[in-house]
Each structure stands twice: as C-alpha cells, then as structure tokens.
C-alpha positions as CSV (number, residue, x, y, z in Angstrom):
1,M,11.4,28.7,35.5
2,K,13.8,29.1,32.5
3,K,15.7,26.0,33.5
4,I,12.5,24.0,33.6
5,S,11.4,25.3,30.2
6,L,14.9,24.4,28.7
7,L,14.6,20.9,30.3
8,I,11.2,20.4,28.7
9,I,12.5,21.5,25.3
10,F,15.6,19.3,25.6
11,N,13.4,16.3,26.5
12,A,11.1,16.9,23.6
13,F,14.1,17.2,21.3
14,L,15.4,13.8,22.5
15,L,12.0,12.3,22.0
16,I,11.7,13.5,18.4
17,N,15.2,12.3,17.6
18,S,14.6,9.0,19.2
19,F,11.8,8.3,16.7
20,G,14.1,9.3,13.9
21,Y,16.7,7.0,15.2
22,Q,14.3,4.1,15.2
23,Y,13.9,4.4,11.4
24,R,17.3,5.1,9.9
25,N,20.1,2.5,9.8
26,K,18.0,0.1,12.0
27,A,16.9,-3.2,10.7
28,M,13.1,-3.2,10.2
29,V,11.1,-6.3,9.7
30,L,7.7,-6.6,8.0
31,F,5.3,-8.8,10.0
32,D,2.0,-8.1,8.3
33,Y,0.9,-6.8,4.8
34,N,-2.7,-6.6,3.7
35,L,-3.8,-5.7,0.2
36,T,-7.5,-5.1,-0.4
37,I,-8.8,-4.7,-4.0
38,Y,-12.4,-3.7,-4.1
39,S,-14.8,-5.4,-6.5
40,E,-15.0,-2.4,-8.8
41,L,-11.6,-3.5,-10.3
42,N,-12.7,-7.1,-11.0
43,P,-13.5,-6.4,-14.7
44,A,-10.1,-4.8,-15.2
45,L,-8.3,-7.7,-13.6
46,E,-10.3,-10.3,-15.5
47,K,-8.9,-8.9,-18.7
48,F,-5.5,-10.3,-17.8
49,I,-6.4,-13.7,-16.4
50,D,-5.5,-15.4,-19.7
51,K,-1.9,-14.0,-19.4
52,F,-1.4,-16.4,-16.4
53,P,-1.4,-20.2,-16.2
54,A,-4.9,-21.6,-15.7
55,E,-4.3,-22.9,-12.2
56,D,-5.0,-20.3,-9.5
57,N,-5.1,-17.4,-11.9
58,E,-6.7,-15.0,-9.4
59,I,-4.1,-15.8,-6.7
60,R,-1.3,-15.3,-9.2
61,I,-2.7,-11.9,-10.3
62,E,-3.2,-10.8,-6.7
63,K,0.3,-12.0,-5.8
64,R,1.8,-10.1,-8.8
65,I,0.1,-6.8,-7.8
66,K,0.9,-7.3,-4.1
67,A,4.6,-8.0,-4.8
68,M,5.0,-5.2,-7.3
69,L,3.4,-2.6,-5.0
70,Y,5.5,-3.7,-2.0
71,S,8.7,-3.7,-4.1
72,H,8.0,-0.2,-5.2
73,L,7.3,0.9,-1.6
74,E,10.4,-0.8,-0.3
75,D,12.8,0.6,-2.9
76,R,11.6,4.2,-2.3
77,L,11.7,3.9,1.5
78,K,15.3,2.6,1.3
79,M,16.5,5.2,-1.1
80,E,14.6,8.3,0.1
81,V,14.2,7.7,3.8
82,G,17.2,5.4,4.5
83,L,15.3,2.5,6.0
84,D,17.1,-0.8,6.5
85,I,14.2,-3.1,5.5
86,Q,14.9,-6.8,5.9
87,P,13.9,-9.5,3.4
88,I,10.2,-10.5,3.6
89,R,11.2,-14.0,4.6
90,S,13.5,-12.9,7.4
91,F,11.4,-15.0,9.9
92,T,12.5,-18.0,7.8
93,N,10.3,-21.0,8.7
94,K,9.5,-19.8,12.2
95,I,6.1,-18.4,11.0
96,K,3.4,-19.1,8.4
97,Y,3.1,-16.9,5.4
98,D,-0.1,-15.9,3.5
99,K,-1.0,-17.3,0.1
100,T,1.0,-14.6,-1.7
101,G,4.2,-15.3,0.3
102,F,4.1,-12.4,2.8
103,P,4.3,-12.6,6.6
104,D,0.9,-12.6,8.2
105,I,1.3,-12.6,12.0
106,S,0.6,-10.5,15.0
107,I,3.1,-8.0,16.4
108,Q,3.2,-10.2,19.6
109,K,4.4,-13.2,17.6
110,A,6.8,-11.1,15.6
111,I,8.5,-9.9,18.8
112,K,8.8,-13.4,20.0
113,K,10.1,-14.8,16.7
114,S,12.6,-12.1,15.8
115,N,15.6,-10.3,17.4
116,S,14.7,-7.1,15.6
117,K,14.0,-4.0,17.5
118,V,11.8,-2.4,14.9
119,F,8.8,-3.9,13.0
120,F,6.4,-2.5,10.5
121,E,3.0,-3.3,9.0
122,V,1.6,-2.2,5.6
123,E,-2.1,-1.8,4.6
124,I,-3.1,-1.0,1.0
125,E,-6.6,-0.5,-0.3
126,I,-7.5,0.0,-3.9
127,K,-11.0,1.2,-4.4
128,D,-13.4,3.4,-6.4
129,N,-14.3,7.0,-5.3
130,L,-16.7,7.8,-8.1
131,D,-19.9,9.4,-6.9
132,K,-22.5,7.1,-8.4
133,G,-24.9,10.0,-8.8
134,Q,-22.7,12.2,-10.9
135,T,-22.7,12.5,-14.7
136,E,-19.9,10.7,-16.5
137,F,-19.4,10.3,-20.2
138,G,-22.7,12.1,-21.0
139,K,-24.8,9.8,-18.8
140,V,-25.9,9.8,-15.2
141,V,-24.5,6.9,-13.2
142,S,-27.1,5.9,-10.7
143,A,-26.9,3.4,-7.9
144,V,-30.2,1.9,-9.2
145,D,-28.9,1.9,-12.8
146,S,-28.6,-1.9,-13.5
147,V,-26.4,-1.2,-16.5
148,A,-23.9,0.8,-14.5
149,L,-23.9,-1.7,-11.7
150,N,-23.6,-4.9,-13.7
151,D,-21.7,-3.8,-16.8
152,T,-18.4,-5.6,-17.2
153,T,-17.9,-4.8,-20.8
154,N,-15.8,-1.6,-20.4
155,L,-18.6,0.8,-20.0
156,N,-18.7,1.1,-16.3
157,P,-16.6,4.1,-15.2
158,F,-14.7,4.5,-11.9
159,K,-12.2,6.8,-10.3
160,P,-9.5,4.8,-8.5
161,E,-8.4,5.7,-5.0
162,I,-5.6,4.3,-2.9
163,Q,-5.3,4.2,0.9
164,L,-1.8,3.5,2.2
165,N,-1.1,2.9,5.9
166,F,2.3,2.3,7.3
167,Y,2.6,1.5,11.0
168,V,5.9,1.2,13.0
169,Y,6.3,-0.8,16.2
170,N,9.2,-1.4,18.6
171,N,10.0,-4.6,20.6
172,F,8.7,-3.1,23.9
173,G,5.0,-2.9,23.2
174,Y,2.1,-4.1,21.1
175,L,0.9,-0.7,19.9
176,P,2.5,1.3,17.0
177,I,4.9,4.0,18.0
178,E,4.2,5.8,14.7
179,K,1.2,5.8,12.3
180,Y,1.3,7.1,8.8
181,E,-1.9,7.1,6.8
182,V,-2.2,8.6,3.3
183,N,-4.9,8.7,0.7
184,V,-4.7,9.6,-3.0
185,R,-7.6,10.0,-5.4
186,S,-7.5,10.2,-9.1
187,N,-9.1,13.2,-10.7
188,K,-9.5,11.2,-13.9
189,T,-12.3,8.8,-14.6
190,Y,-11.2,5.5,-15.9
191,T,-13.0,2.8,-18.1
192,Y,-12.1,-0.8,-18.4
193,D,-11.5,-0.6,-22.1
194,N,-8.1,1.1,-21.4
195,S,-5.7,-1.8,-20.5
196,I,-3.0,0.6,-19.5
197,F,-4.3,0.6,-15.9
198,L,-2.1,-2.4,-15.0
199,N,0.9,-1.3,-16.9
200,G,4.1,-1.7,-15.0
201,I,2.6,-4.5,-13.0
202,I,1.6,-7.3,-15.4
203,N,4.0,-6.0,-18.1
204,N,7.0,-3.7,-18.6
205,E,5.1,-0.9,-20.3
206,E,5.4,2.7,-19.3
207,W,3.3,3.4,-16.2
208,K,4.3,6.9,-15.1
209,K,2.7,9.1,-17.8
210,E,-0.8,7.6,-17.6
211,L,-3.3,6.8,-14.9
212,T,-2.3,3.4,-13.7
213,I,-2.4,1.6,-10.3
214,L,1.3,2.0,-10.1
215,S,1.3,5.7,-10.9
216,L,-1.4,6.4,-8.3
217,F,0.4,4.2,-5.7
218,D,3.6,6.1,-6.5
219,R,1.8,9.4,-5.5
220,A,0.7,7.7,-2.2
221,V,4.3,6.6,-1.5
222,T,5.5,10.2,-2.2
223,D,3.0,11.5,0.4
224,L,4.1,8.8,2.9
225,I,7.8,9.7,2.5
226,F,7.0,13.4,3.0
227,K,5.2,12.6,6.3
228,I,8.0,10.3,7.5
229,N,10.7,12.9,6.6
230,D,8.7,15.8,8.0
C-alpha cells in the first residue's frame, strides 16, 4: 500500500513539473488575442482622436491600446516567469492577421502552421463595474437617468474593471492545458474630465501613481504572474 501511495505521489509530482516545463525556456507562440473595450470608455477615447491622423482614427487608437497592453504583458511574463514568447508575426505570411496586426486564428490552424510545441491565447476586457444605482459625486446614478446614460461631457462616472484571461495549449490537443483568469476592479470612481486615464498608452506620461488603464492592467498582470508561479 505504501508503494502504491508513493507511486501516486511521484506521478503527481511529474505531472506538476511537466506543466512547469511547458512554460519555461520553451518557445511559446501567440495565436489569438482579443481586446474588448466596452462602450462606457468611448467618451474617454474620443478625447484623443484628434491626436491621431484623420484616417481610421478609431482603429489607430484601438491598435495603440492593444499593442501597449500586450507589450506590457509580454515584458513581465518574460522577466518574471521566464517565458520564451516568440514575435507576434512568427507565423510570417502563413496566416491572416487582424486589423491591429495580431494573429487571429484557431488553435487547430496554429498547430498546422507552426512547429512550436506550446501556444497561448490572450483575452482582455476593459469595462465599467459601477453600480448604476449607487450615489456618486453627490447624486444618484440611475439606469433610467438619461443624463447619466447619455452624458459624454465628463460628468458620467464609472469604475474601470479589467478581465485578463491567459490560456496555454500544446500541440497534441485543441483544448487548453492551463487556464488563468484574473479580474481587477478599481475602488476609485473615474470621470472623463481626467485625461490621465490613458497616460502611458497615448503618451509618455507617468501612469503608475494614478488610476490609468495601464496601472489597472499592471495589477491584473501581477495577479496572473502570481497564479502561474504558484
């Protein structure tokens, strides 16, 4: 009985370490990256449209945000987890890329088009978690309050929330071998009259000391790294 128990423990140890081996010092290829920005952020984004060329402004802003968030995630995963993440265009011209330049294919196609043994997928959602029935700034924000719903002149408050999902696949199956899902919510209410929300993304201003998309995302990445390294 003792031999059987030891064998079970030994097999479990090998299984745990096999997952760790999949990550560190193994080339990992991004095959899908989805960024969803909910409509609550539109007024904040519209403030910066004039900073970009007139053609395809919205796409340029989305591309900028998407690229900056991914770069931040990639840098920290390389430095703090030891992942060997390959360039986003490692599929070269074998696949199609989305309008922001990132791979957008299925895991099945990724396995066929790459010699890599490890693949990953990233999902990011930026949304509002403000309870529309609570009191903010001395007024009640109601779902039937047309001012609160339609205001785009810096008066409509929201509390940003970021959902970050990181899924790891191998080249033997079409289901993720690991799923990491983290969610961070701001305790601070934000209004559109504070342009610092996009600091670090559309400019080189300080982003760590204030509530910004990047500072909130940085918290999500910290939680993700903690889960991977756990």
